[in-house]
N, C-alpha and C positions, 0 to 999 in steps of 0.2 A: 408453204412447199409448194413445188409449179403446180397447176392444175394440169397439165398433161400426164408427170406422174402420176395422181392421184384417181384420176381416169383410167388410165391404163391397170393400176393394179385394180381398184377397182372393177373395171370388166374381166380381167384374169380371175378375180375371187368369185364375181358374179358366172362365170362360163364353170367354176367346179362345184357351187352351189345349183349351178344347172344341170348340170350332172347327178348330183347327190341327188334331186327331185325321183332322176328316173327307178329307186328304191321303192316310195311307197307310190305312186305311178303304178309298176308293174305289180304289187302288191294286187292293187283295188280293183287293174286290169284281171290278173290270174283269178282274182274268187270274187270279181263282179259285181263289186261295190257301188255304194251311190256316188264316191265322191272322186273318180277318178274325170271327170271332165272338169274338175275342180285342180285337182295335180296340172293335167296335162296345161289348163288356163296359166297355173304358175311358173312352166317350165317352159311354155312359149312367152310368156312374157320375161321372166329371167334372159331366155338366150337373147332377144331382140334389147333388152337392154343392155344385155352384157359387153354383145359385137359393140351397140353403140358408142359405148366406154371405150372399146379398144381402138376402134376408127379414129377415135379424140385424141389418145393420148399416146398416139404411133410417133410423134416427136420429141417424147421425153427424153432428158441427158441420163446418160446411165452410172454420172458418180452420183454417190447420197451423202450429204455430210449430217452430222450428230445432230442437228435441228430437222432437219429433216427427217431419219431416222424418228427421233419422238412423236413428229404427228404423222408419218405412215403406220404406227406402232396404233394409234389412239383413232386413227380412221379408217383402222383394218378392224380394229374393234366393233368402233360403228359399225360400221357401212356390214358385216356380219350380222350383227344383232340384229339391224333392217333386218334387213334378207331373209333373218329367222321369226320375223312377226307374221309376215302376212300368212304362213299355211295355219298360224295360229287361230288368225281373225275367223281366214274365207273357212278351214277344216272345220277346226272346233267351233268357229262362231264364238270366240272370247271375247270380252270387250278391251280397247285397246290399251291398257292397261295392263290388263292381265297379262296380254299378250307381251308387250315389251319385258315386261316382271319374266316369263315365262322365255322369253327369248335372250335373254340376257343373263338368267341363272343356267341357259343349256349350256350356251357358249363359252361362257366364265370356268366351265365344266363345276357349279355350284353343286347342282343337284337339286333345288328349289320345283317343288312342281305342281300346277293346279289340276294337272288330269287326274279322273278316275277312272275304275274301272270299264264306265262307260265310253269312256270317248273313245272316237274309230282308233282301230291297230293300226291303219297307217301313219295317224298321226301319233303312236307310241316310237314308230318305226323313223320316222322324223325325227322325234327329241334323240333318238340313238347317234341317228347323219351328222345331226347342228352339235351335238357335245363331241360325237367325235373329229368333225370340221374345225372346235376350237380345239381342242388337245392341241388338233394335226397344227393349227396356226399358231401356236405358243410355241414350240418346237421349232416350228419356223424361223420366229423373231429371234427365238434363243441364239441361232446360230447364223443370224444374219443382221436383224436389226441393233436386237438390244446389246452386242455390245458395240455397236458405235455412239448408242444414244447414254448407255449408263455404266461402261467401264467392267459390261463383266462381274462385279458383285461375286466374284472368285468362280467360275466361270474356266477361267485358264487356269485353274488350280485342279478342279475337277475331271481336267481332260487339257493336260499342257504339251504334249506331242501330237506333233502333226498337222497341228489344229491352228490354220492363220487368220485370221477375220482381216478382211477386207471390203471399202468402200464404193468398190466397182459391184454393180447389178449381176453384170454375167459372172461373175466368178463367189457371188452371194449367191446364187439362180443355181450354181454346179453346191455349192457346200448344204442347201436345202433340199435338194434331190436327194442325197444319201441320207439324211433324216427322216427322208418322206422314204424311202424302203423301208428302213428301216422301223418307223412302224407300221405298216402297210405290216410288215414280216410279223410283228407281235404278233398285232390283231390278225391273222392268219390263222396262227400258231390257240392266239386265246378262243379264237370262233372252233376250232377246232378241237379244243380238247373239253369244251361244252358241248361242242355235240355229241364225242363220245360219254361222254358221263347223263346222257339221256336230257339233256335240257332243249329239245327240235331244233328245228332249221332257224327259222324264225327268230327264236325267244334265244338262242345260240348268239345269233350272231348281235341282236341287240344287247346281249347282254355283254359281249367282248368288247362293242363301241361305247359301252359307258365306263367302263370300269379301265382297260386300256387308256380313257383320256381320262378316268378321274370323276368323270360325272357323275357315275353310282346313284345316291339316294333309292329312290322309290326302285324297287331291283323285284319285278312282277318273275320271274323266272326262280327265284328263291319261294318266296309268297305261296307259290300254285305249287310248288312240287317238294316235298320232304324226301330228302336226298342228299347223305351225304360226300359223295363226287362231286356234290357243285359245290359245296362247301369248299371241298380239296381243291378243287378247278381256282373256284372263288381268290382263295390262299396263293396258289399259284401265281395266275394275271395279278394278282392286288400289290406280289414282289416285283412282278417284269415291269408293272407300272410305277413302283414306288425308284428302277434303278435308272443309272445313267442313259436314256438311248445312244449318245455318241460314244461314249465307250462299250455299245452293244455293236456297231458298226462297226469299230477296229477288234471287234473280239472276234467278230464271225473274217473278217479280213483278214485275219491274219493266225485264227485257225487256234489260237491260245488261249485257250477258257478260264487256263488258275490268273493268268495277267488279270481279265476284271477281278476276281475276288483279291487281289493283292492290293487293289488302292484302298489308303485309308480312310476316304468317304464311305465308300462302301461296308470295310469292316466297321466303322464306326455304327452306318445302319444297323448292322448284323448283329453288333453289341445291346443297343439299344431296345431291339424287338426282343432279344433274349432276356434282356433284364425286368423290361415292363411289362414281357410276355409272363414272365418267372412269376412275377409279382402281384397279378390280377391274377394268374391261376392260383398260387394260394389263398387270394383273400377271397374268391367264389368256392372254392374248396371249403373256406371252412363257415363259409355266410350266407352259404345259400344250402338246397338239396341236394347240387350238382353232386353226379360221385367226380373223383377225380380226373376221370379220359375224359368225363361230357367237360368239369370247370380248362383241363387241357385243351382240348379241343375250340370250346366258344375261347375261351383269354384268348387265344393265341392268334385265331383269324379275326376279331374284332381288333386287338392291334395293330394285326399290319393294315385290316379295312378301314381304321383311322389316319395310322401313318400315315397312307395312300394316300391321306384324304378324300378316297373314293365315298365314304362312310356307307357302305351296303351295310346293313342288320341278319343276320342268319337267325338272332336273338333278339328279342326286344330287351335292347340295354337302359331305358330306366326305369325297371324293375330294378335291375340291380343296386348296393347299397353304391352309396354319394362317391367312397373312394375309389369305387372302380369307374366309375366316369366320370371322377378326377381324373386319372391315367388316360382313360380313352381323351379327355379334353386337351390333357398334356400333348398327346401321342398327334393330335391333330393339328398344333401349332407348330410340331416339331418340322413335320412333312417327310417327303423322300427325299434322296439324293437331288443336287443341280445336274437337270442335264434330261430331268423329266418333267410330267406333267401336269404335276400334284403342286396342290398351293402349300401355306406353311412358311417357315422361316429357310428348313432346306438343312440337309445334314452338314454338308459343307458349313456353310454357317456357323452355327453351332457347333463345331467340332473347333474352328478358330478362335472364336469368343471367349470358348472355357478355356484354349491356348492364351489368349492375352489376358485372361483372368490369374493363371498359374503362375507369367510372366508377372505378372505386377506385384501378386506374392512374395516372390523368389525377389523381385526389388527392391520389394519393401524390408527385409528382410538382410539383403546385402546391398547397402545404396551404390558400390564400386559395379554389382556383376554384368556384364556387358550380354545380355539375353536375346535371342533373336524367334522369332515364330518360324516352326515350320511344319511341314505338309509333308509328311512319308521323307523324302531325301529334295524334298526343295522348299529354298528360303523365300518364305511368302515376304513382301514387297511393301513399305510402308503405305503406300499412296492405296493398295487393296484393304490393310487393316484396315486406314482411315475410311473407305466408299461402305465396306462390311457396318463400324461401327454405325456410321450414319446409316444406314439403313436397316438397321435395329431400331436405330432410335427412332427413323420417320417410323417404323410399323411399329411400335408401341404405342406412340403418338397418335397415328390414324386410328389405331383400333379404342382406343378412347372417346375420340372424336365421333366416331361413329355410332358407339354405344349411348353417347351423348346426345347426340340429332334425335337417335328412336325413339331416346325417353321423352323427345317431343312431342310421339307421336300418341303417349298418352300409355307408353307398356311400362309395365315393372320394370324396374330397375335387371330382377337376377333374366326377366324373358329380353330385354335388351341388350345386355350382355352377352348370352347367353345365341340370341341372336345376330349378332356384332359378328362372335367367334366363328358360329359358323357360317354365316357370309363369309369374311376375310380369309378362314382360312381354308375356303371350297369347298369343305367337309358336307354342308350342306342338311338337311333334317337329319342327321343320323340320330342326335339328342333331343329331336322332338321342339327343338327351340323357337317353332312359327310356330305361333299361335292357328287358330282355325281360320281368323277372319284377319290382313293386316290392312289396316288402312292406306290412303291412295301414298298419303305423305311418307309411310311405310316404307311403302315398295318400290316409290321413285329412292330414297336413300340409299335401299337395298340394290337395285336396280344401279348408280352412281358408283359406290363401295364392292360392288362386285366386278365391276369394270377397273376400278382404281387398283383396286388388290393383282389383278391378270394382270397389268399392262405395267406390272412395276412399279413405286412407287418412286421411285427419282425419278424413271423419265415423266410423270408427268410432271413434276419440280423442276427438269430441264423447262419443258414448252412454255410452263407459266414464265420463268425467265426470261425466255425467247420474247413471249408475247408483252410483256411489261417495259423490257426494254425496246421493242419494238415502238409500240406504244409513248415509249417516254422521250423516245428519237424524233414521230412525229409530230408530236407535240414540242419542243423545240424546236423545231422547223417550223410548224405553223407561227410560236409567237415571234419565231425573229423576221416574218416575211410580213406581220401584224406591225411592228416596228418598221 
């Protein structure tokens, strides 16, 4: 990637994070806190560095190749993580590796946190802002860079009409503005609902940012107030976070709200929630002291919480029976719609994988039958089928590799697998998979694979392919010169 383009993107992202620092800075100034000078110092430092980077990147080209798209994706996540580290070190006084782990976890919307009740209020607000920025970054990349780097992996099926991808930066920016507008509007809606439910001004804003970005994890608003309305709002916000933000934009534009629910992916997601929530409710009613109403309430709230990979707990699910916890773990791997900031495999990919399985069964029974995979009224191209199968294979392979590397840190197998599932699906600490103390090796591995899971695996492999190819070409050139 050209350095000028990297500087330009870093500078734009740095200016965005400088503006984000205004929230914790304003809180400290308003309350007369002791950390106002530290936040002001961070704001000035980020602003000066960002302005310098933008000046260095003014001569960038307006075209992005697939190799550059993959590089830009990694560069943006790494730079966003670096920007998130310094407040944790300066204000939270964390050790450098703890700050790295905390920042990467928040940026990738995983939700692991080392903050405690004694941590400054402004640092909790920074966590919400950083997680919200990470979710926005993922959605922006989804409509701009990911189609260039990895061929969508089903995105065109999730939103096939009126969505044209381009490698030109100006057109990519225009498409990015649309997704930013929808993301901000949904966040404001959630903030308003939390405020009406009695969550308080700042806690409502923090909760809205964390759940819309699917960061979730430790949610103070549900721990400090036993309010059923907050659970209802959390359920509604998880529902919004699991949906396709691209289709939200078209729905709002056309004022045709029925069009959203006619989408096959949305219907598949809704049926999955109904079935898994119904099974979970039935099991809780039979095996726990919950009444039917309580089992229904907790069952569906937790299913949507895990399926959105926000991982917010209205109750302690580790006290539930093993089958109930297993259902929630499957829901975390399921994920939401393509076009959302959720982790997991996503509903569209699972829908297509199921259709491939049924088609192969029919083809085995009737070898001469010609079958076509369709989603709604659209036939799925064989290239998309191949990419989705490749993605599924890579997803499973990387997950088990991740668990293997975690066992090297001395964690028991069940804890390593649980931590791998929590980090790779970005559901976080909802299943209490993170032990009280993680070794340095475990934090490094978790930080690496949280980034890999958020960047999209195929883009990482594409970048490695370009790096190895360029290294091989340079080696051959050097060998020819020596001869």
